[in-house]
N, C-alpha and C positions, 0 to 999 in steps of 0.2 A: 504494500500500500504506500501511496505517497510519491510515486515516481513522477518526474516532470511530465506535465501534459496530461495527466490522468484525472479521471473523475472518481472520487472515493465515496463509499456509502456512509456519509456523515451529514447530519442536518445542522446548518448554521442558523442560529436564531438571534433576533434582536428586537428591541422595542423602539418605537419612535413617537415623537410628539412635536409637531411644528418644526420639522427638520429640513424643510425645502431649501433653505439657504446654505446648508452645510453638508447634507447627506451625499452630495455629488462626489466629494473626495473619498468617502467610504465606498461608494459603489464603484468608482474607478479602481480602487485598490482591490476589489474583488476580481475585476478583469485582469489585473496584473499578477494574481496568484499563480504560483507554479503548479498548484494542485487545486482542482475545483471541487467544491462541495456539491454533492448530488442534489441537495435541496436547500432552499433558503426560505425560512418562515419568518415573516415580520408581523408584529402586532402593533397597530396604531391605536394610541390611547385617546384619540379624538382630535386630530389635527384640523386646523381651520385655514392652513396656508397653502394647500395644494400638495402636501406631502404624499397623500395616498395616490392622487392622480399621477404624480411623478413616478412613484414606485410601479404602478400598473403599466406605465408606458415604457419603463426601463427595459432594455434588451440585455438579458442575463447572459453570462458566459455559456458557451456550448456545453451541454451536459447537465446544466443546473435547472431544476424546476423551481418556480417561485410561487409562494402563496402569501397573500396579504390578508390579514384578519383585522377587522375593525372592532375595537372593544372600547367604546367611549367611556372615559372616566377611570379606566384601569390604572392602578399604580404600576410601578416597574416590576414588582414581584408577580402581580397578577398577570401582567403582560408576558413575562418570561414563562410562567407556568402554563399559560394558554398556548404559547408557541411550542413549548416542549411536548405538551400533551398532543398537539396536532402533528408533531414531527413523525416521520416514517422510519427513522433509523435509530439504532441503539446508541450510536455515538453522537453526542451533541456538542457543538462548538458555540460559544457565546461571545459576542462583542457588542460595543455600543456604536450607534450610527454616527457619533461625532468623532470617531477615530479614523485613522488610515492604517491599514494593515500592511506590514512588510510582505514582499512577494513570497517568502518562505513561511509565513505565519501558519497557514493551515497545515502544510506538510510537516512542520516541526511539531505541532500539536498531535497530529495523527501518529507520527513516529514515536511519540512518548508512550503510547499504549502498549507497553510490554505486557506479557501475561501477568495477571494479578493487579494491574494498575487500574484504578477507578477514576482518577482525576489527574489531568495534566495541566499544570499551571504555566501559562505563558507570562510574558513580562511586558512592560510598557515604558515609554519614555516621552518626555514633553517635547513639544515642537514650538508652538507659539508663533502667531503671525504679527503680533505687536510687541512692543517693549514690555508692557505690563503683563501680557500673557507669558512671555519668555521669563520674566522675573518671578512671577508667582509660581509658574510651573517648575522652574529650576529649584526654587526654595522647597516646595512641598513634595517633589518626586524623588524617591530614593534611587540611588545609583546601584548598579548591579553589584558593585563591591560591598554594599551594605547588606546584601541579602544572604541569609542562611537558607540554602535550598531545602534543608530538612524541616525548617520551621515556617517557611514562606506560605502565607495564605493568599490565594490569588484574588485579584479583582476580576469581576465579571466583564471587564472590557477585554480580557484575554484569558480564556479558560476553555477547557473541554472536559467532558465527563460522560460516563455511561448513563443512559436513561434509567437503567435499573437502580443506580446509586441515587439519582434524583428522586425516584419513586420511594426509595427506602426511608427518606427523611421528609416525605410529603412536600417536596419541592421548596421553592423559595418562600420565606415567611411573609404571607400576604398582609399580616397585621402591622408590618413595619414599613415605613416609607423611606427611610434612609438607613445605611449600614446593613442593608438586607443581604448583600453578598457575603459579608463577614459572618453574619449569623448562620447563613447557609453553609459556609465553609466549616464552621465549628460543629454544626449538626452532622455533616459528613464525617468529620473526625471522630465524633462521639459514636457513630455507627460503625467505626472501624474501616472506613474507606482508606485506600492507599493512594498517596499523592506522588506524582513525579514532576520535576521541574524542567521546563523546556525554555531556556533563556532566548533561543533563536526565534521563538514565537512572539515577535515584537509588534505591538500596536503603538502608534504615536497619537498623542492627543493634545488638545489645546486647553489651557487653563481658562478660568473665567476672564472676561474681557475688561473688568474694572475691579477696583478694590472693594467697592460695596457689594458687588456680586460674589466676590471671593469670601467676604465676611459672612454673607448670607449662606453660602455653601457650607462653610465650616460650622456655623451655628446649627445648621440642619444635621450635619454629621454628628456633632456632639449631642444634640437632642436625640438622635437615633441611638447613640451609645447609652444614654440614660434610659430610653425606652426599653432597650434590650438588657439593661443591667450589666454592661460591659465596662472594663477598664477603670474600675473605681479607684485603684491605687494611682494609676497614671493621672487621672483628673485631680485627685487630692494633692498630689505632688505639685501640680501646676498652681493650684490655689495657694499652697504654702509658699512656693517660690515667689510669686508675685506679691503675696502678703509681706514677706520678708523685705522685698525691694521697696515697698511703700514705707514700711517702718524705717528702713535705712535712710530714705530721703528725709523723713521727719527728724531723724537723729543727726543728720549731717551737720547742723550748726553746733552740735555738742562735741562731736569727735569725728575726725576724718577716717578713722580705722574701719568702721562699718561700711563706709562708702567704698573703700579700697577692696575689702573682701567681696562686697556685692558686685563691683565692677569685674573682678577676676572671675567670679562665678558666671556672670553674664557673658563674658568672652568665651568661657568654656562651653556654655550652653549654645551660643551662636556659631561656634566653630564648625559644626557639622553643616549648617545651612550656608555659611560662607564658602565652605569647601565645595558644596554642590554647585553653587553659582560659578565659582572659579573653574571647576572642571567642565562646566558648560560654556566656557568663555567664547567658543566659536560662534555661539548664538548671538553674542552681544557685540563683538568687535570693539569699536571705540567707546561704546556705552558701558563697558564692563565696570569702570570705577563708579559710575552712578548706580549701577545695579548692586554692587557690593555695599555702597553706602545706604541703600534702601532695605537691605536684608533685615536689620533690626525692626524697622517699621512693619514689614510684611509678617514677620514672626509674631510680633506683639499684637498685630491686628487679628491674625488667625487665633492666637491664644485667647484674646479677649472674647472673640465670637464663641469659642468653645466654652469659656467660663460662663457665658450667658445661656448657651444652649443646653449644657449638661443638666443643670437643675430643673430646667423645663421638662426635659425628658424623664427625669426621676419623678417629678410631680405627676406626669402623665401615667407613668408606670404604677404609682400608688393608686391613682384613681381607677385604673383599669385592671387591678390585680386579679379580680374574679374572672374577667374575660380572658386574661392571659393564661390563667390556670387551665382553662378549657381549650384554648386555641394554640398556644405556643409551648413547645417544650422548654423546660428550664435550661437557661444557658449554662455552659460549663463554667467553672470558677475561673474567670479571666480578670486579672487585676491590672 
């Protein structure tokens, strides 16, 4: 399976909502694949910008059948589950319509299905068409050297799995609007699914186009963490860290030593993010110094959004505790 120019029995699925202005790059990248998925199932959540018409008029690669399902009001989990339920093949590849897939993306995922493997994790990298997108994407996107293949939990912008594994965990969690792919990954792990890492299965993506959109995104991510009961220790550390920073500023007129310690800790905290931007310097060219100078702002903005979103998610979780006990499996202890 996966030889150049072949069509393989795998179903590619994605969800869309008002993607007419951006889905062209994704569709073009399907034509550029060195291996063709036998089936492409798309669920539209109620687009009003002509996305569905564009998809129905699109000429698919030779050997690929296309099915467009309209499911107005569906969230991303509902859309993915509907697409997978309608898929004809046991192997399912998942990506987002806002990405561009490298030519070897699908063949790398398919090649990862050695005997006994249930999930193949692809990888992703930021691209960015504007300076803000390049900056935000570089700050928040981990580099391949930061990844531990044995512990990596895939994003559903680049992953493939067996339909039987999806069925064993009752699919993506439809009660959750954000962080749904993480909760899905954890459910697969809890069921004993075997993961393989395929770094050559690369999807490129664009970060949010503005700082306000980025903050809203991270607010929603953290709210999703709270709803799912995930990463309590990580979020607590963030509150403590920023709390100490505020106290340090208050104490600054009294003694310079707290400020010196806080500054050293801040530099240590930001080093990873500066490193990401510097190692992505080909994206920035002459704007690299400005990008490095803005790293603390982007990190602080994202952290602030998380600190607002997380308690909102916890509040939602307390309010819906009875519903969750019926609909959602208890998450594994993740701190």
